[in-house]
N, C-alpha and C positions, 0 to 999 in steps of 0.2 A: 198490607203495607210492604213497600219495597225498600230494602236496605240499600243505602248508598255504598257503592264499592269504592274503596280507597286504594291508591297505589302503594305498593310495598315501600317501606322506608329506604331512603337512599344512603343512609348512614353506613351501611355495609360497604358500598362502593367507594364512599369517601374515605373510609378507613383503609381500604385496600390501596387506593391511589396514594394516600399519604405514606403508607408503609413502603410502597414501591419507590417513591421519591426519596425518602430517608435512606433506604437501603442502597439505592444507586449512589447517592451522595457519599455515604460512608465507604462504599467500595472504591470510589474515585479517590477519596482521601487516603485510604490504605495503599492503593496502587502508587500514587505519587509519593507518599512517605516512604514506602519500601524502595522505590527507585532511588530516591535521594539518599537513603541510608546505604544502599548497596553499591551505588554508582559513585566512585571516588572522583571528585572534580577538583581541578586546580587551575589557577590562572597561568601556570607555567606551561609553555608549549610541550606537547608530547615528544616532538622531535628533539627537544633539549633533554628532557628527563630520560628518554629511552637511550640516549647516547652515552649515559654514564654507567659505570660498573658497580655502583652502590645504590642502595635504596635512597630515594629523595624524600625529604620531609617538607611539608607545607602547612601553614597554620589553618585550622578550621575556622578561627575567628581572629580578627585583628583588633588592636586597641582602637578605640573610637576615633573615626575620622581618617585613619590611615588607609592608603591604597597602594597596590603594587605599581611601581614605575616600570612598565614593560620594557622601556628602552634600556634598563639596567640588567636585564636577564642575559647572562652569558656564561659559557663554559670555557675555561682556560686551564690547561694542564690537569685535566680530570678533576677540576674544582668548579662548583656551581656558585655563581654570584647573583644576587638580586637585592633590590631595595624597596622599602615601603616609605611613602612620604606623606606628610601632613604639614602643610605650610613650610616653615623653615626647618622642621624636625625630620630626621631621616633615621630609619632602622636598616642597618646593613646586615645581610645574611650571607654566610659562606658555608658551603657544604662540601665535604670531601670524604674519601675513604678513611675509616677509622684506622689509626696507626697500629702496627703489629704490637707495639708496646705502648698502650695508651697512657696518658698522664693520670695520676691519682687525683681526681677532682676534689676529694675530701681534704687534701692538704694545700689547696690554693689559698694564700693569705688574702683576707678581705672578701672572701666568697662564702656564701652559705648554700646549703643544699636546698633544692626545689623539688617538690613532689610532681612527677610526671608519670604518665602510663607508658611512655615510649622508651625511656631509658634513664640513666643517671644524669642529673642536671645540677648546675650551680649557677648562682646569680651574685653579682657584686659590681665593683667599679674598678676599671683599669684606665689609667691615663685620663682621669676625670670624666670618663664615659661609662654609662651603664653597660654592663656586659653580661651575657649569659652563654653558657656552654652546655650542649646536650651531647652525650656520648651513648650511642647504641652499639650493638654488637658489630655493626658494619659501617656506621656513618658517624662522623664528627661534625656537629653543627655549631658554628660560632655566630652569635647575634650581638651586635653593638648598636648603641643608640647615640644620637647627637649629644654633645656636652650639655649638661643641665637638664636633660630629659629625666623624668622619674624612672627609677630602676624598676618599679612595679610594672611599667608598660612592657619592658623586656620580659619580665616574669610571666605576664599574661600570654605573650606570644610563645614563649618556650613551652608553657603548659598545653598549648593548643596544637603543637606540631604533631602531624600524623603522616605516615608513609603514603605516598601517592602511587606506588607501584604494586 
């Protein structure tokens, strides 16, 4: 009697192919993720940020629905101005060199401290507008919102500010 010869199982090749596909996919994800973490991106033009003598800060995330109004980005007297808009609401940002004798943010009436990783920050209301102030070693950032806007939206923006330089 003659035994029938059978082909070797193809499961080994299937496993190898699946392993290669999964490994390639994971490497792509790691490369893209690493690039995004290491590559600082901002909607502010580099020609604007590089013309300033202090580190510029830009939020890594915005309150829901807000977008940078690129027509408002300008530098005047070594101060950077830009705005975020959502319908009738506007968030106004002004950045400048930190003063030689900075204000004591802890003693501002009607303001409370906000935890940030970039510097000392306070949040409150001034002239019926939500206002936040961030003070780093070299930059003073003031963030104001439209009247009636929730102060928490300014706090969210303050907490997400990171240096873009």
